[in-house]
C-alpha positions in Angstrom: 100.1 103.2 -54.8 101.6 104.6 -58.0 103.8 107.4 -59.5 102.9 109.6 -62.4 104.6 112.2 -64.5 103.5 115.7 -63.6 103.9 116.8 -67.3 102.6 113.9 -69.3 100.4 112.5 -66.6 101.7 109.0 -67.6 102.2 106.2 -65.0 105.8 105.8 -64.1 105.5 103.1 -61.7 102.7 101.2 -59.7 102.8 98.6 -56.9 101.1 95.2 -56.7 98.1 96.6 -54.6 97.3 98.9 -57.5 97.5 96.0 -60.0 95.1 94.0 -57.8 92.7 96.9 -57.3 92.4 98.1 -61.0 92.9 94.8 -62.6 95.5 96.1 -65.1 98.9 94.6 -65.5 101.9 96.5 -64.6 102.8 96.8 -68.4 99.3 98.0 -69.1 99.6 100.6 -66.4 102.9 102.1 -67.7 101.2 102.6 -71.2 98.5 104.6 -69.7 97.8 108.0 -68.3 96.1 108.6 -64.9 93.2 110.1 -66.7 92.5 106.6 -68.2 91.2 105.4 -64.9 88.8 108.4 -64.6 85.3 108.6 -66.0 85.4 110.8 -69.1 83.2 113.3 -67.1 85.7 113.6 -64.4 88.8 114.3 -66.5 88.4 118.0 -66.6 88.3 117.9 -62.7 91.4 115.9 -62.7 93.4 118.4 -64.7 92.4 121.3 -62.5 93.3 119.2 -59.4 96.6 118.3 -60.7 97.4 122.0 -61.6 96.3 123.1 -58.2 98.1 120.4 -56.2 100.3 121.6 -53.5 104.0 120.5 -53.6 103.6 119.0 -50.0 101.3 116.5 -48.9 97.8 116.7 -50.6 94.7 114.8 -49.5 91.4 114.7 -51.3 88.3 112.6 -51.3 85.1 112.1 -53.5 87.1 110.5 -56.5 85.6 107.9 -58.6 87.8 105.5 -60.6 87.2 102.9 -63.2 88.8 99.5 -63.1 89.7 97.5 -66.1 86.5 95.5 -65.9 84.4 98.8 -65.9 83.6 98.8 -62.3 83.3 102.3 -60.7 85.0 102.5 -57.3 85.2 105.3 -54.7 88.6 106.3 -53.6 90.5 108.7 -51.3 93.8 110.1 -52.6 96.9 111.3 -50.7 99.8 112.6 -52.9 102.9 114.6 -52.6 105.6 115.9 -55.2 108.7 113.9 -55.8 111.6 113.5 -58.2 111.6 110.2 -60.0 114.0 109.3 -62.7 115.0 113.0 -63.0 111.3 113.9 -63.6 108.9 115.9 -61.7 106.4 113.4 -60.6 103.9 112.7 -57.8 103.5 109.8 -55.5 99.9 108.7 -55.0 98.4 106.6 -52.3 94.9 105.4 -52.9 92.4 104.0 -50.6 89.3 102.0 -51.8 86.3 103.5 -49.8 83.7 102.2 -51.9 82.0 100.1 -49.2 82.2 102.8 -46.9 80.7 105.3 -49.2 77.9 102.9 -49.9 77.3 102.4 -46.2 77.3 106.2 -45.8 74.9 106.5 -48.7 72.7 103.8 -47.2 72.7 105.6 -43.9 71.8 108.9 -45.4 69.0 107.1 -47.4 67.8 105.5 -44.3 67.8 108.7 -42.2 65.8 110.3 -45.1 63.5 107.4 -45.2 63.1 107.8 -41.4 62.5 111.5 -41.6 59.8 110.9 -44.3 58.3 108.1 -42.5 58.0 110.5 -39.3 56.6 113.1 -41.4 54.0 110.7 -42.9 53.0 109.3 -39.4 53.5 112.8 -37.7 55.9 111.0 -35.4 58.7 112.9 -34.1 61.7 111.5 -32.0 63.8 113.1 -29.3 67.1 112.3 -27.3 67.9 114.1 -24.1 71.4 113.6 -22.6 70.8 114.1 -19.0 74.4 114.4 -18.0 75.3 117.1 -20.6 71.8 118.5 -20.9 72.1 118.4 -24.6 69.0 117.7 -26.7 68.4 116.5 -30.3 65.1 116.4 -32.0 64.1 115.0 -35.4 62.9 117.4 -38.2 59.2 116.1 -37.6 59.3 117.0 -33.9 60.1 120.5 -34.9 57.3 120.4 -37.4 54.9 119.1 -34.7 55.7 122.0 -32.4 55.7 124.5 -35.1 59.3 125.7 -34.7 62.3 125.7 -37.3 65.1 123.4 -36.7 67.6 125.0 -34.2 71.3 124.4 -33.4 70.5 124.3 -29.7 67.3 123.4 -27.7 66.0 125.4 -24.8 66.7 123.6 -21.4 63.0 123.4 -21.0 62.9 120.9 -23.9 59.5 119.4 -24.6 57.9 120.8 -21.6 57.9 124.3 -23.0 55.2 123.4 -25.4 52.8 121.5 -22.8 49.3 122.8 -22.4 49.3 124.7 -19.1 46.3 122.4 -18.0 48.3 119.3 -18.6 51.8 120.3 -17.9 51.8 119.1 -14.2 50.3 115.8 -15.2 53.0 115.3 -17.8 55.8 116.2 -15.5 54.5 113.8 -12.7 54.3 111.1 -15.3 57.6 111.4 -16.6 59.2 111.7 -13.0 57.4 108.7 -11.8 58.7 106.7 -14.7 62.3 107.7 -14.2 62.3 106.9 -10.6 60.5 103.5 -11.4 63.0 103.0 -14.3 59.9 102.2 -16.4 59.0 103.5 -20.0 56.1 105.9 -20.0 53.2 106.9 -22.4 50.8 109.8 -22.0 48.3 111.6 -24.2 48.1 115.3 -23.8 47.9 118.5 -25.3 50.5 120.9 -26.6 50.5 124.6 -27.6 52.4 125.1 -30.9 54.6 128.2 -31.4 51.8 129.6 -33.3 49.2 129.1 -30.7 47.5 126.2 -32.1 46.6 123.4 -29.8 47.4 119.8 -30.8 47.1 116.5 -29.2 50.1 114.3 -28.8 51.0 110.9 -27.7 54.4 111.1 -25.8 56.3 108.0 -25.2 59.7 107.7 -23.5 62.3 105.3 -22.1 65.5 105.5 -20.4 69.2 104.6 -21.3 71.7 103.9 -18.5 75.6 104.1 -18.1 77.8 101.1 -16.8 76.8 102.0 -13.2 73.0 101.9 -14.2 72.6 105.5 -13.8 70.0 107.1 -16.0 72.1 108.6 -18.9 69.6 109.6 -21.7 65.8 110.1 -22.0 64.9 108.9 -25.4 61.3 108.8 -27.1 58.8 109.7 -29.6 56.0 112.3 -29.9 53.0 111.3 -32.2 50.6 113.9 -33.3 47.2 112.3 -32.5 45.1 115.4 -33.2 43.2 113.9 -36.2 42.6 110.6 -34.1 41.3 112.6 -31.3 39.0 114.6 -33.5 37.7 111.4 -34.9 37.1 109.9 -31.5 35.3 113.0 -30.3 33.2 112.9 -33.3 32.5 109.2 -32.7 31.8 109.9 -29.1 29.4 112.7 -29.9 27.5 110.4 -32.3 27.3 107.9 -29.6 25.9 110.4 -27.1 23.8 112.7 -29.4 20.9 112.8 -31.7 22.1 112.8 -35.5 19.1 115.0 -36.5 19.0 117.7 -33.9 22.4 117.5 -32.4 20.7 117.3 -28.8 21.9 114.6 -26.3 20.3 111.2 -26.9 18.8 108.7 -24.4 22.2 107.5 -23.4 23.7 110.8 -22.8 20.5 112.1 -21.0 20.8 109.1 -18.7 24.3 110.0 -17.8 23.5 113.7 -17.3 20.4 112.9 -15.0 22.6 110.4 -13.0 25.1 113.1 -12.4 22.4 115.6 -11.5 20.6 113.1 -9.0 23.9 112.2 -7.4 24.6 115.8 -6.1 23.8 116.4 -2.6 21.2 119.2 -2.5 19.2 120.8 0.1 16.0 118.8 0.8 13.9 121.9 -0.2 15.4 121.7 -3.7 13.6 119.8 -6.6 14.5 118.7 -10.1 11.7 118.6 -12.6 11.7 116.1 -15.5 9.5 116.9 -18.5 8.4 114.3 -21.0 7.4 116.3 -24.2 5.5 114.6 -27.1 4.4 116.4 -30.2 0.7 116.1 -30.9 -0.4 114.3 -34.0 3.0 114.3 -35.2 2.6 110.9 -37.0 0.0 112.6 -39.2 2.5 115.2 -40.3 5.0 112.4 -41.2 2.3 110.5 -43.1 0.7 113.2 -45.0 3.8 115.5 -45.6 6.5 113.1 -45.5 9.4 112.3 -43.0 11.9 115.0 -44.5 9.3 117.5 -43.7 8.8 116.0 -40.2 12.6 116.1 -39.8 12.5 119.8 -40.4 9.9 120.4 -37.8 11.9 118.3 -35.3 14.9 120.5 -35.8 13.1 123.7 -35.6 11.6 122.6 -32.3 15.0 121.7 -31.0 16.2 125.0 -31.9 13.5 126.8 -30.2 14.0 124.8 -27.0 17.7 125.7 -27.0 17.0 129.2 -27.5 14.6 129.8 -24.3 16.4 127.3 -21.9 18.8 128.4 -19.4 22.4 127.2 -19.3 21.9 124.8 -16.5 18.8 123.2 -18.0 19.0 119.9 -19.9 17.3 119.2 -23.2 17.5 115.9 -25.2 15.8 113.8 -27.7 15.5 110.2 -27.1 13.9 109.4 -30.3 10.8 109.9 -32.6 8.7 112.9 -31.9 9.8 112.9 -28.2 11.9 115.5 -26.1 13.2 115.4 -22.6 13.7 118.7 -20.7 15.2 118.8 -17.2 14.9 121.8 -14.9 17.6 121.4 -12.1 17.1 123.1 -8.7 13.7 124.4 -8.7 11.7 125.5 -5.5 8.3 124.2 -6.0 5.4 123.3 -8.5 4.6 127.0 -9.0 8.2 127.6 -10.4 7.9 124.5 -12.5 4.5 125.5 -13.8 6.0 128.8 -15.2 8.9 127.1 -16.7 6.7 124.5 -18.5 4.5 127.3 -19.7 7.7 128.7 -21.3 8.0 125.5 -23.2 4.4 125.6 -24.3 4.9 129.3 -25.6 7.4 127.8 -28.1 4.4 126.1 -30.0 2.2 129.3 -30.1 4.0 130.6 -33.2 3.9 128.5 -36.5 6.9 126.7 -37.8 8.0 127.9 -41.3 9.1 124.9 -43.2 9.6 124.5 -47.0 7.9 128.0 -47.7 4.9 127.2 -45.5 3.7 127.7 -42.0 2.5 125.0 -39.9 1.1 124.9 -36.3 2.4 122.0 -34.0 1.3 121.6 -30.4 2.8 119.3 -27.6 1.6 117.4 -24.5 3.9 117.5 -21.6 4.2 115.3 -18.5 6.2 116.5 -15.4 7.8 114.4 -12.7 9.7 115.8 -9.7 12.7 114.4 -7.9 12.7 113.4 -5.2 8.8 113.4 -4.8 8.0 111.1 -7.7 11.1 108.9 -7.9 14.7 108.7 -6.8 16.3 107.3 -10.0 16.4 108.0 -13.7 14.1 105.3 -15.1 11.4 106.0 -12.3 11.3 109.8 -13.1 11.2 109.2 -16.9 8.5 106.6 -16.6 6.4 108.8 -14.5 6.8 111.9 -16.5 5.7 109.8 -19.5 2.6 108.6 -17.7 1.8 112.3 -16.8 2.3 113.3 -20.7 -0.3 110.5 -21.6 -2.7 112.2 -19.0 -2.2 115.6 -20.9 -2.6 114.0 -24.3 -5.9 112.3 -23.2 -7.3 115.7 -22.5 -6.7 116.8 -26.1 -2.9 117.8 -25.9 -1.4 121.2 -26.0 -1.2 121.0 -22.2 0.8 119.7 -19.3 0.2 117.5 -16.2 2.2 116.8 -13.1 2.5 113.2 -12.0 0.1 111.6 -9.7 -0.1 108.1 -8.3 -3.2 107.1 -10.2 -1.4 107.9 -13.5 1.0 104.9 -12.9 -1.9 102.6 -13.0 -3.3 104.4 -16.1 0.2 104.0 -17.7 0.3 100.3 -16.8 -3.0 99.8 -18.5 -1.8 101.8 -21.4 1.1 99.3 -21.7 -1.0 96.2 -21.2 -3.5 97.6 -24.0 -0.7 98.2 -26.4 0.6 94.7 -26.0 -2.9 93.0 -26.3 -3.6 94.9 -29.3 -0.7 93.5 -31.1 -2.0 90.1 -30.5 -5.6 90.8 -31.2 -5.6 90.0 -34.9 -3.6 86.7 -34.3 -6.2 85.7 -31.6 -9.2 86.7 -33.8 -10.7 88.9 -30.9 -12.0 91.5 -33.3 -15.6 91.5 -34.6 -17.7 93.7 -36.7 -21.1 95.4 -35.5 -23.2 97.4 -37.9 -25.6 100.3 -37.4 -28.4 100.7 -39.8 -28.8 104.0 -41.9 -32.5 104.7 -42.6 -34.0 106.6 -45.4 -36.0 109.6 -44.1 -38.6 109.0 -47.0 -39.1 105.3 -47.0 -38.1 104.4 -43.4 -36.0 101.3 -45.1 -32.6 100.4 -44.0 -30.7 101.4 -47.0 -27.1 101.1 -45.6 -25.0 100.2 -42.7 -22.0 101.9 -41.0 -19.4 99.2 -40.1 -18.0 99.5 -36.5 -15.2 97.7 -35.1 -15.5 95.9 -31.7 -12.8 94.2 -29.7 -13.3 91.6 -26.7 -9.9 90.9 -25.0 -9.8 88.0 -22.7 -7.9 89.9 -20.1 -9.2 93.5 -20.7 -12.8 92.5 -21.5 -15.1 94.5 -24.0 -13.0 97.6 -25.2 -14.4 100.9 -26.2 -13.2 101.8 -29.8 -12.3 105.2 -28.5 -9.7 103.6 -26.2 -8.0 101.4 -28.7 -8.4 103.0 -32.1 -6.1 106.0 -31.2 -3.6 103.3 -30.1 -3.9 101.4 -33.4 -3.4 104.7 -35.4 -0.3 105.6 -33.1 1.4 102.3 -33.5 0.6 101.6 -37.2 -1.5 98.7 -36.4 -4.5 100.4 -37.8 -3.1 99.3 -41.4 -3.4 95.5 -40.7 -6.6 96.1 -38.7 -7.9 98.3 -41.5 -7.2 95.4 -44.0 -9.1 92.9 -41.7 -12.1 95.3 -41.6 -12.1 95.7 -45.3 -12.3 92.0 -46.0 -15.0 91.4 -43.3 -17.2 94.4 -44.4 -16.8 93.7 -48.2 -17.8 89.9 -47.6 -20.7 90.8 -45.4 -22.0 93.4 -47.9 -21.7 90.8 -50.6 -23.7 88.3 -48.4 -26.5 90.8 -47.9 -26.6 91.7 -51.5 -26.9 88.0 -52.5 -29.8 87.7 -50.0 -31.6 90.4 -51.7 -30.5 93.4 -49.6 -28.2 95.7 -51.5 -27.0 97.8 -48.8 -24.2 100.3 -49.1 -21.4 99.7 -46.6 -19.9 102.8 -44.9 -16.4 102.1 -43.5 -14.4 104.5 -41.5 -10.9 105.4 -42.7 -8.3 107.1 -40.6 -5.9 109.8 -41.8 -3.2 107.2 -41.1 -4.8 104.8 -43.5 -5.5 107.5 -46.0 -1.9 108.6 -46.2 -0.7 105.1 -46.5 0.2 104.0 -50.0 -1.4 100.5 -49.5 -5.0 101.8 -49.0 -6.2 101.4 -52.7 -4.4 98.2 -53.1 -6.0 96.7 -49.9 -9.5 97.8 -51.0 -9.0 96.3 -54.5 -8.0 93.1 -52.9 -10.8 93.0 -50.6 -13.5 93.9 -53.5 -11.8 91.2 -55.6 -11.9 88.5 -52.9 -15.7 89.2 -52.1 -16.7 89.8 -55.9 -18.4 93.0 -54.5 -19.3 96.0 -56.6 -17.3 99.0 -55.5 -20.5 101.3 -55.6 -21.8 99.6 -52.6 -18.8 100.7 -50.5 -18.8 104.3 -49.0 -15.5 105.4 -47.1 -16.0 107.7 -44.2 -13.2 110.3 -43.8 -12.8 112.9 -40.9 -12.2 116.3 -41.8 -8.7 116.3 -40.2 -7.7 113.7 -42.8 -7.7 116.6 -45.3 -5.3 119.0 -43.3 -2.3 119.5 -45.2 -3.4 116.9 -47.7 -0.6 116.1 -50.1 -1.0 115.7 -53.9 -0.4 112.1 -53.4 -3.4 111.9 -50.8 -5.6 113.8 -53.1 -4.7 111.5 -56.2 -5.6 108.5 -54.0 -9.0 109.8 -53.3 -9.7 110.4 -57.0 -8.4 106.9 -57.8 -11.0 105.5 -55.2 -13.6 107.6 -56.7 -12.8 106.4 -60.2 -13.2 102.9 -58.9 -16.8 103.6 -58.1 -16.3 103.9 -54.2 -18.3 106.6 -52.5 -16.6 109.1 -50.2 -18.3 110.8 -47.1 -17.1 113.5 -44.7 -17.8 112.3 -41.2 -18.7 114.5 -38.3 -19.1 117.5 -40.7 -18.9 120.9 -38.9 -16.7 119.7 -35.9 -13.2 120.1 -37.2 -11.9 122.4 -39.9 -14.9 122.7 -42.1 -14.1 124.5 -45.2 -16.1 125.0 -48.5 -12.6 124.6 -50.2 -12.7 120.9 -49.3 -15.9 120.4 -51.1 -14.5 121.9 -54.2 -11.3 120.1 -54.2 -12.3 116.7 -53.0 -14.6 114.2 -54.7 -17.1 113.8 -52.0 -20.6 112.2 -52.3 -21.9 112.6 -48.8 -21.9 114.8 -45.7 -22.5 113.2 -42.2 -23.9 115.9 -39.8 -22.1 115.5 -36.4 -24.3 114.2 -33.6 -23.5 117.2 -31.5 -25.7 119.3 -33.8 -28.6 116.8 -33.8 -28.8 116.3 -30.0 -30.3 119.9 -29.2 -31.6 120.7 -32.6 -35.2 120.7 -31.5 -34.6 123.3 -28.7 -31.6 125.2 -29.9 -32.3 127.6 -32.6 -28.6 128.0 -33.4 -28.2 124.2 -34.1 -31.4 124.3 -36.1 -29.8 127.0 -38.3 -26.6 125.2 -38.7 -28.2 121.9 -39.7 -30.7 123.6 -42.0 -27.7 125.5 -43.7 -25.7 122.1 -44.1 -28.7 120.2 -45.7 -29.5 123.1 -48.1 -25.9 123.6 -49.0 -25.2 120.0 -49.5 -28.4 119.5 -51.8 -27.5 122.5 -53.8 -24.1 120.8 -54.5 -25.7 117.6 -55.3 -24.5 115.9 -52.1 -26.3 113.4 -50.0 -26.7 114.3 -46.2 -26.9 111.8 -43.3 -27.7 112.9 -39.8 -25.9 110.9 -37.0 -27.1 110.5 -33.5 -31.0 110.6 -33.9 -32.6 109.5 -30.6 -36.0 110.9 -30.6 -39.1 111.2 -32.8 -38.7 115.0 -32.6 -35.3 115.0 -34.0 -36.5 112.6 -36.8 -39.5 115.0 -37.6 -37.1 118.0 -37.9 -34.8 116.2 -40.3 -37.7 114.9 -42.3 -39.1 118.4 -42.8 -35.6 119.4 -44.1 -35.8 116.4 -46.6 -32.6 115.1 -45.0 -31.7 112.0 -46.9 -30.7 109.3 -44.3 -30.4 109.1 -40.7 -28.9 106.8 -38.0 -29.1 106.7 -34.2 -30.7 104.8 -31.2 -34.2 105.9 -32.4 -33.8 103.2 -35.1 -31.1 100.9 -33.6 -27.8 100.7 -32.0 -25.0 98.9 -33.7 -25.7 95.2 -34.0 -24.2 91.9 -34.9 -24.6 91.0 -38.6 -27.0 88.4 -37.6 -29.4 90.8 -35.8 -29.1 93.2 -38.7 -30.3 90.4 -41.1 -33.3 89.8 -38.7 -34.0 93.6 -39.1 -33.8 93.5 -42.9 -36.2 90.6 -43.0 -38.8 92.1 -40.7 -38.5 95.8 -41.7 -41.7 95.8 -43.7 -43.5 95.1 -40.4 -41.9 98.0 -38.6 -41.1 100.6 -41.2 -40.4 104.0 -39.8 -41.3 106.2 -42.7 -42.3 109.9 -42.8 -45.9 109.0 -43.4 -46.2 106.2 -40.8 -44.4 108.8 -38.4 -47.0 111.4 -39.1 -49.8 109.0 -38.5 -48.4 108.1 -35.2 -48.0 111.8 -34.2 -51.8 112.4 -35.1 -53.1 109.6 -32.9 
């Protein structure tokens, strides 16, 4: 406490408490003015306050004084006008509130930090006094609900924003927690003031009075909309195909299980379709997987466009789709619906500026006739799909009991094929190619044979498509290259420089390893490349990529010959003969079988031979079985022929015997004419 002169502002007297607080001695105080204990920036405010001070009691806060040691303190001042030593003076009482001010500042900072933290975390808080029904919300809670802070809150409180579909559940959860005197937590939707729907996690607890009556409901509201969106995205990814957006196998199993669990009339069926795109691996191998992905997306879009709302469509993987038609009456209705699926493939798919035709094979199983559970229905639809594919594709089949046996054999065949190379079950046979003029064996066609210890002797038409489909044709093809090159070298060393014709599939041709594997086989056997002739089917050239064409030209530059097998049966085009480095055409056996009697086939064969010779190509006729067929070809000056009239495919040992003895039994044009004249 001190007294100062109102005119000079000099201290007139100070008590011991002032001396202790400000660290000045009494003598020092009496030589100072009250402005000396103020910061320089606050002096003008002091003069204004003194001038405006009321004669009676005056109280003011927010003053900052400076002690003798330079410390700034916060003070509250109470003063009144008095007369002291015949002077107009003021008696001033000072309270040091520095600690209180700092505490209040820390509290303000803490509240600001809490508000910022709530804002960052999207976490609001609330307090509901149940006795007075007064409510307080944090600023972030107002932001979550999209309303400005308000002096009073509606008596409906948080519930006014609850989503109509969630409101009752929220109310029941809170009420049960109150009765049980337990905290609660619930995730639910709210509708903001602007109509936007958000997800929140509301957590609450209870405060009690001295008699343990519920006094307050306190809690937090966390905006979890972003988390919910992320969870929904992850759930979608877990149950949907990333490429097409269709349900995947896991989601399909859920949907089918739900469908089969419904109680339906005994007369109502559910149809499960297993759809596999025909020759899709050829598209991937020749045009690339990105192109294949575009096709799959286009197929999925067409399915979604034609299917009904209650139908299910899914992509379990690869080039397979599953469609489910619920609640159908009979097979007739199913057939009509399946034909709608097949109609999807009648128009070409426009991808990367080009139009491409794709077809599909479809297998159909029916619930409950063909199975009562998801796995059985899918398995049997798969078996029916393979039956449709075996007939050339672009069709559908209903499941029948014998298909299960076929599907089981299909599985055993695929498993055995994986082990065949390791168990050395493959062997090579060779069919002679005869010169029409000399009657000598001048080449052989290498033909793969497989004897499985469980399945027995396998027909190539049964296992080669499997090998292509699974990709095993690549390692099998490598084995064939090594075997045939070694055999050709052995015959060449024995004085029989035969050309070796080797069949190559479209899958092998599109593989980047083809040239490398052939180079390795030629190097290992030390065989001249000119003795190798690769046979390619015409469908190998469909949509041939620049890489495929470059591969063919590289093979040609190595000295390897190239032949088109089964010429005339697929997509014969003179454009192929112009673009590709072909040496030989092999006329398909279907034209030779009736060539003696069928004038149309005679014209076709005559045209092929003439055209090939004009283009400088060699011509080989396949499937020659009678002397009359041979004579017809001889008259046309066909170059080579093969067929049972000469010999079926034989082991290399028997071919060697034929080579040794062929001078005794030459089937030449001259000897044949002599035989006809006898």
